[in-house]
C-alpha positions as CSV (number, residue, x, y, z in Angstrom):
1,M,-29.4,-62.0,197.6
2,A,-31.6,-59.0,198.1
3,S,-30.2,-55.5,197.4
4,T,-30.9,-52.4,199.4
5,V,-33.1,-49.8,197.7
6,F,-33.7,-46.5,199.4
7,F,-37.2,-45.1,199.0
8,T,-39.0,-42.0,199.9
9,S,-42.6,-41.3,199.3
10,A,-43.9,-38.4,197.2
11,R,-46.3,-37.5,200.0
12,A,-45.4,-34.6,202.2
13,T,-47.6,-34.5,205.4
14,R,-45.7,-32.2,207.7
15,W,-44.8,-28.5,207.4
16,D,-41.1,-28.9,207.9
17,Y,-38.3,-28.9,205.2
18,R,-36.9,-32.2,206.6
19,Y,-40.2,-33.9,205.5
20,S,-40.2,-32.3,202.0
21,L,-39.3,-34.5,199.1
22,V,-36.3,-32.3,198.5
23,G,-35.1,-32.7,202.1
24,R,-35.6,-36.4,202.0
25,L,-33.7,-36.6,198.7
26,E,-30.8,-35.0,200.5
27,E,-30.9,-37.8,203.0
28,I,-31.0,-40.4,200.3
29,L,-27.9,-38.9,198.8
30,R,-26.2,-39.0,202.2
31,R,-27.1,-42.7,202.6
32,L,-25.6,-43.5,199.2
33,E,-22.2,-42.6,200.7
34,L,-20.9,-40.7,197.6
35,G,-17.7,-39.9,199.4
36,R,-16.9,-43.6,199.5
37,R,-17.6,-44.0,195.8
38,F,-16.2,-40.8,194.2
39,Q,-12.7,-39.4,194.7
40,P,-11.8,-35.7,195.1
41,G,-11.2,-34.1,191.7
42,E,-12.9,-37.0,189.9
43,Y,-15.3,-36.2,187.1
44,V,-18.8,-37.6,187.7
45,A,-21.4,-37.8,184.9
46,I,-24.9,-37.1,186.0
47,K,-26.8,-38.9,183.2
48,T,-30.4,-37.7,182.7
49,H,-32.8,-36.8,179.9
50,F,-33.0,-33.2,178.7
51,G,-36.6,-33.5,177.5
52,S,-38.0,-32.0,174.3
53,E,-39.8,-29.0,173.0
54,G,-43.4,-29.4,174.1
55,A,-42.7,-31.9,176.9
56,H,-42.2,-30.8,180.4
57,R,-42.2,-33.8,182.8
58,I,-38.5,-34.4,183.1
59,V,-36.6,-34.6,186.4
60,R,-36.9,-31.1,187.7
61,P,-33.8,-28.8,187.9
62,F,-34.3,-28.4,191.6
63,F,-33.8,-32.1,192.2
64,L,-30.8,-32.3,189.8
65,R,-29.2,-29.3,191.6
66,K,-29.3,-31.3,194.9
67,V,-27.5,-34.2,193.1
68,V,-24.9,-31.8,191.8
69,E,-24.4,-30.3,195.3
70,A,-24.0,-33.7,196.8
71,V,-21.3,-34.7,194.3
72,R,-19.5,-31.4,194.8
73,A,-19.7,-31.8,198.5
74,V,-17.4,-34.8,198.4
75,G,-14.9,-32.9,196.2
76,A,-15.8,-34.5,192.9
77,K,-16.5,-32.6,189.7
78,P,-20.0,-33.2,188.3
79,F,-21.4,-32.5,184.9
80,V,-25.0,-33.1,183.8
81,T,-25.3,-34.8,180.4
82,D,-27.4,-36.5,177.8
83,T,-26.8,-37.5,174.2
84,V,-27.9,-35.9,170.9
85,R,-31.5,-36.6,169.9
86,I,-32.5,-33.6,167.8
87,E,-29.6,-31.5,166.4
88,G,-27.1,-30.8,169.2
89,W,-27.4,-27.0,169.3
90,D,-31.2,-27.3,169.4
91,Y,-31.1,-29.9,172.1
92,L,-29.0,-27.7,174.3
93,E,-31.5,-24.9,173.8
94,V,-34.3,-27.3,174.8
95,A,-32.4,-28.2,177.9
96,N,-32.0,-24.5,178.7
97,Q,-35.8,-24.0,178.2
98,E,-36.4,-26.9,180.6
99,G,-34.2,-25.1,183.2
100,L,-31.1,-27.3,182.7
101,N,-28.1,-25.0,182.4
102,P,-25.0,-24.2,184.4
103,L,-26.6,-21.4,186.3
104,S,-29.5,-23.4,187.6
105,L,-27.6,-26.7,188.2
106,G,-24.3,-25.4,189.4
107,C,-22.1,-27.4,186.9
108,P,-21.5,-27.8,183.2
109,V,-24.3,-29.2,181.0
110,I,-22.9,-31.0,178.0
111,L,-23.7,-33.5,175.3
112,A,-21.9,-36.7,176.0
113,D,-21.5,-37.5,172.3
114,G,-20.5,-34.0,171.3
115,L,-22.4,-31.2,169.7
116,F,-22.8,-33.1,166.5
117,G,-23.5,-36.5,168.1
118,F,-20.5,-38.2,166.5
119,D,-18.2,-38.7,169.6
120,A,-18.4,-42.4,170.7
121,I,-16.2,-45.5,171.3
122,T,-17.1,-49.0,170.2
123,V,-17.3,-51.6,173.0
124,P,-18.3,-55.3,173.1
125,A,-21.9,-56.1,173.8
126,G,-24.0,-59.2,174.2
127,P,-25.3,-61.9,171.7
128,I,-28.0,-59.6,170.2
129,L,-26.0,-56.4,169.7
130,K,-22.6,-58.0,169.4
131,E,-21.0,-54.5,169.9
132,T,-22.3,-51.0,170.4
133,R,-21.0,-47.5,170.7
134,V,-20.9,-45.6,174.0
135,A,-20.9,-41.8,174.1
136,A,-17.4,-40.5,174.7
137,A,-18.0,-38.5,177.8
138,L,-19.7,-41.5,179.5
139,Y,-17.0,-43.8,178.3
140,D,-14.3,-41.5,179.7
141,A,-16.0,-40.5,183.0
142,P,-14.7,-42.6,186.0
143,A,-18.0,-42.3,187.8
144,M,-21.7,-41.7,187.2
145,V,-25.1,-40.9,188.8
146,V,-27.9,-42.1,186.6
147,V,-30.9,-39.9,187.2
148,S,-34.0,-41.2,185.5
149,H,-37.6,-40.0,185.1
150,C,-39.7,-43.2,185.1
151,K,-42.5,-43.2,182.5
152,G,-43.9,-45.2,179.6
153,H,-42.1,-45.7,176.3
154,I,-43.1,-46.6,172.8
155,Q,-40.8,-49.6,172.4
156,A,-39.6,-50.4,175.9
157,G,-43.0,-50.2,177.7
158,Y,-41.3,-48.7,180.7
159,G,-38.5,-46.2,180.6
160,G,-36.2,-46.0,183.6
161,A,-32.5,-46.4,184.3
162,I,-32.0,-49.3,181.8
163,K,-33.6,-47.3,179.0
164,N,-31.8,-44.2,180.1
165,L,-28.4,-45.9,179.6
166,A,-29.1,-48.2,176.7
167,M,-30.6,-45.6,174.4
168,G,-29.4,-42.4,176.1
169,G,-25.8,-43.8,176.3
170,A,-25.5,-44.4,172.6
171,P,-24.5,-41.6,170.2
172,G,-27.1,-39.8,168.1
173,R,-25.1,-39.9,164.9
174,D,-22.4,-41.8,162.9
175,R,-19.9,-39.7,161.1
176,G,-20.3,-42.0,158.1
177,G,-24.1,-41.7,158.1
178,D,-24.7,-45.4,159.0
179,W,-27.8,-45.6,161.3
180,R,-26.5,-49.0,162.4
181,K,-23.6,-47.4,164.1
182,A,-25.7,-44.8,166.0
183,R,-28.9,-45.1,168.1
184,G,-30.7,-47.0,165.4
185,H,-28.5,-50.0,166.2
186,L,-30.3,-50.2,169.5
187,H,-33.8,-49.4,168.3
188,A,-33.5,-52.1,165.6
189,A,-31.8,-54.5,168.1
190,A,-29.0,-54.9,165.6
191,G,-31.5,-56.4,163.1
192,E,-32.9,-55.3,159.8
193,S,-35.5,-52.6,160.1
194,K,-37.4,-50.3,157.7
195,V,-40.1,-47.7,157.8
196,L,-42.9,-48.6,155.3
197,R,-45.4,-46.0,154.1
198,D,-48.8,-46.4,152.4
199,D,-49.4,-43.4,150.1
200,E,-53.1,-44.3,149.7
201,R,-53.7,-43.9,153.4
202,C,-51.5,-40.8,153.9
203,I,-53.5,-37.5,154.2
204,L,-50.3,-35.4,154.3
205,C,-51.0,-34.1,157.8
206,L,-47.2,-34.0,158.2
207,N,-47.3,-35.1,161.8
208,C,-44.7,-37.8,161.1
209,L,-42.4,-35.3,159.4
210,H,-42.5,-33.0,162.4
211,V,-42.1,-35.7,165.1
212,C,-39.0,-37.3,163.4
213,P,-35.9,-36.4,165.5
214,T,-33.4,-36.9,162.6
215,G,-35.2,-35.2,159.7
216,A,-35.5,-38.5,158.0
217,I,-39.0,-37.8,156.5
218,V,-39.1,-35.2,153.7
219,Q,-42.0,-33.9,151.6
220,E,-41.6,-34.1,147.8
221,G,-44.6,-32.6,146.2
222,D,-47.8,-34.5,147.2
223,T,-45.9,-37.4,148.8
224,L,-43.5,-38.1,151.7
225,R,-40.2,-40.0,151.4
226,V,-38.2,-41.7,154.2
227,L,-34.5,-41.1,154.0
228,D,-33.4,-44.6,155.1
229,E,-29.8,-43.7,156.0
230,R,-31.0,-41.0,158.4
231,C,-33.8,-43.0,160.1
232,W,-33.2,-44.2,163.7
233,R,-36.0,-46.8,163.6
234,C,-37.4,-45.3,166.8
235,G,-41.1,-45.8,165.7
236,R,-42.3,-42.3,166.6
237,C,-43.7,-41.7,163.1
238,A,-45.8,-44.9,163.3
239,R,-46.8,-44.1,166.9
240,I,-48.4,-40.8,166.0
241,C,-50.0,-41.6,162.6
242,T,-53.8,-41.5,162.9
243,E,-54.3,-43.0,159.5
244,D,-52.3,-46.2,159.9
245,A,-50.3,-45.1,156.9
246,I,-46.8,-45.7,158.3
247,H,-45.3,-48.8,159.9
248,L,-42.0,-49.9,161.3
249,Q,-41.0,-53.3,160.0
250,Q,-38.6,-55.1,162.3
251,S,-36.7,-58.4,161.8
252,R,-36.2,-58.7,165.6
253,S,-38.9,-59.9,168.0
254,E,-40.1,-57.9,171.0
255,K,-38.2,-60.3,173.3
256,E,-35.0,-59.7,171.3
257,F,-35.5,-55.9,171.6
258,H,-35.8,-56.1,175.3
259,Q,-32.7,-58.3,175.4
260,A,-30.8,-55.7,173.3
261,L,-31.9,-52.9,175.7
262,A,-30.4,-54.8,178.6
263,E,-27.2,-55.4,176.6
264,G,-27.0,-51.8,175.7
265,A,-27.1,-50.8,179.4
266,Q,-24.6,-53.4,180.2
267,A,-22.2,-52.1,177.5
268,V,-22.3,-48.6,179.0
269,L,-21.8,-49.9,182.6
270,S,-18.9,-52.0,181.4
271,T,-16.9,-48.8,181.0
272,F,-17.1,-48.2,184.8
273,E,-15.4,-49.9,187.7
274,A,-17.5,-51.7,190.3
275,G,-19.1,-49.3,192.8
276,K,-18.7,-46.2,190.7
277,V,-22.3,-45.9,189.5
278,V,-25.5,-45.1,191.6
279,Y,-29.1,-44.8,190.4
280,L,-31.9,-42.4,191.3
281,N,-35.3,-43.2,189.8
282,F,-37.9,-40.4,190.1
283,V,-41.3,-42.1,189.9
284,L,-43.1,-38.8,189.5
285,E,-45.4,-37.5,186.8
286,V,-45.5,-41.0,185.2
287,Q,-46.7,-40.1,181.7
288,P,-47.4,-42.8,179.1
289,E,-44.8,-41.6,176.6
290,C,-41.1,-40.9,176.6
291,D,-39.7,-37.5,177.4
292,C,-38.4,-37.2,173.9
293,M,-42.0,-36.9,172.5
294,P,-43.2,-33.4,171.6
295,T,-46.0,-33.5,174.2
296,A,-46.6,-34.7,177.7
297,D,-49.9,-36.4,178.5
298,T,-51.3,-36.6,182.1
299,P,-49.7,-39.1,184.4
300,V,-51.2,-42.7,184.5
301,V,-50.7,-43.1,188.2
302,Q,-50.1,-40.7,191.1
303,D,-46.6,-39.7,192.0
304,Q,-44.9,-42.5,194.0
305,G,-41.6,-41.1,195.1
306,I,-37.8,-41.6,194.6
307,F,-36.0,-45.0,194.5
308,A,-32.2,-45.1,194.8
309,G,-29.3,-47.6,195.2
310,D,-26.3,-49.1,193.5
311,D,-28.1,-52.1,191.9
312,I,-29.7,-51.0,188.7
313,V,-32.0,-54.1,188.5
314,A,-33.2,-53.7,192.1
315,V,-33.9,-50.0,191.7
316,E,-35.8,-50.6,188.4
317,Q,-37.8,-53.5,189.8
318,A,-38.8,-51.5,192.9
319,S,-39.8,-48.6,190.6
320,L,-41.9,-50.7,188.3
321,D,-43.5,-52.5,191.2
322,A,-44.6,-49.2,192.6
323,I,-46.2,-48.1,189.4
324,N,-48.0,-51.5,189.0
325,H,-49.3,-51.4,192.5
326,A,-50.6,-47.8,192.1
327,M,-54.2,-46.8,191.3
328,P,-54.6,-45.9,187.6
329,L,-55.6,-42.2,187.5
330,P,-58.8,-40.9,185.9
331,Q,-58.5,-38.6,182.9
332,S,-55.4,-40.5,181.8
333,L,-54.5,-42.9,179.0
334,A,-54.8,-45.7,181.5
335,A,-58.4,-44.7,182.2
336,D,-59.0,-44.4,178.4
337,R,-57.9,-48.0,178.1
338,D,-59.9,-49.1,181.1
339,V,-56.9,-50.3,183.1
340,R,-58.1,-51.7,186.4
341,P,-56.4,-51.5,189.8
342,G,-54.0,-54.4,190.6
343,G,-52.9,-54.8,187.0
344,R,-49.7,-54.0,185.2
345,V,-50.5,-50.3,184.6
346,L,-48.0,-49.4,182.0
347,A,-48.0,-52.8,180.2
348,E,-51.8,-52.8,180.0
349,T,-51.9,-49.1,178.9
350,L,-49.2,-49.4,176.2
351,G,-49.4,-53.0,175.2
352,V,-45.6,-53.5,175.9
353,D,-44.3,-55.0,179.1
354,G,-41.2,-53.3,180.4
355,Q,-40.7,-56.1,182.9
356,K,-39.0,-58.0,180.0
357,H,-35.9,-55.9,179.9
358,I,-35.6,-55.9,183.7
359,D,-35.7,-59.7,183.6
360,A,-33.1,-59.6,180.8
361,A,-30.8,-57.3,182.8
362,A,-31.0,-59.7,185.8
363,A,-30.2,-62.6,183.5
364,L,-27.1,-60.8,182.3
365,G,-26.0,-60.4,185.9
366,L,-26.5,-56.7,186.2
367,G,-28.2,-57.0,189.5
368,S,-30.9,-58.7,191.5
369,K,-34.7,-58.4,191.2
370,E,-34.9,-59.1,195.0
371,Y,-34.7,-56.0,197.1
372,V,-35.3,-54.6,200.5
373,L,-36.8,-51.2,200.7
374,V,-35.3,-48.8,203.3
375,E,-37.8,-46.0,203.6
376,I,-36.5,-42.5,204.3
377,T,-39.2,-40.5,206.2
378,A,-37.2,-37.4,207.1
379,G,-34.1,-35.5,206.2
380,R,-31.5,-34.3,208.6
381,E,-31.8,-31.4,211.0
382,R,-30.6,-28.2,209.2
383,A,-27.9,-26.1,210.7
384,A,-28.8,-22.7,212.0
385,G,-28.6,-20.2,209.1
386,D,-29.3,-22.7,206.4
387,D,-32.0,-21.5,203.9
388,N,-34.7,-23.7,202.6
389,G,-33.9,-23.3,198.9
């Protein structure tokens, strides 16, 4: 059965607030009937990505503020959240630099796994992961709005709501120092994984050391050493090495990784009752890398718009379809790799097909790949005295 996905285009062709992307986002939020889903006084997690120092293409604070206001309007208590990536204190400072703070958003901004990234609860997962840990504030929250910036990703190929929950819903650290009990469990798809270095190729540029989110690469004289117990197996070091001197050895296949990604999202969602989670996908500034990288390249396609609904698979499928049907932009990585119109833009640009984890999520019963788009072309009339900000 096809699921309803609300959509509004990124284009703005009339000089009227109702036809702005922000005005139409307000209408999408109204159509999602948050008052039917969230109870007065109920805590609602707004799960997003805080970005990173050097990257700037996250979901903008102005949009997040509208989500917060919509949740507060039904009497619920929202908080904007992500999990520890770099050190917790530093990550909150990055969020502040990105404009994500209580003053700009109108609600608390917290780390779901605590300031040190240790706070999580183990829950059952699927046949690949077996079990995984869910950040405590997500586990305990009775409701959630998943706000995702859609873009490329090193391992996933496409990063939307499924990636946001699977990786972003896992804790950054384990109190005992075991990478298998933190985000590394997901990156390695519960398999064996190891970073391998080639000293003869290494020119000591130190790019890998600086890009590592956990400080797992250290310099010792004229060589580098990987601290295995701290490594997340995220692959950033291998991605940025220009000398082919560092590799991520995985025991799991690409197919198993995508399956694990779907299982991770399913594990997070298993902690919520039916109907208590909605999804907003912002297909804007679709850069080829994740928001956790230290830079942001130019978008590979033009801004498409916002997709929303209560079926994660349908919202993800609609979002990826829009990217794939878009014209690859000049002066982008897609152009560098000669991606032609009509192809799978992200898959052909990055060499990894994100459709695989959407397919896996559908197979797990998380939703339907069949959807009906309901286009929102205008917001509601504004009452006299309302401002435009």
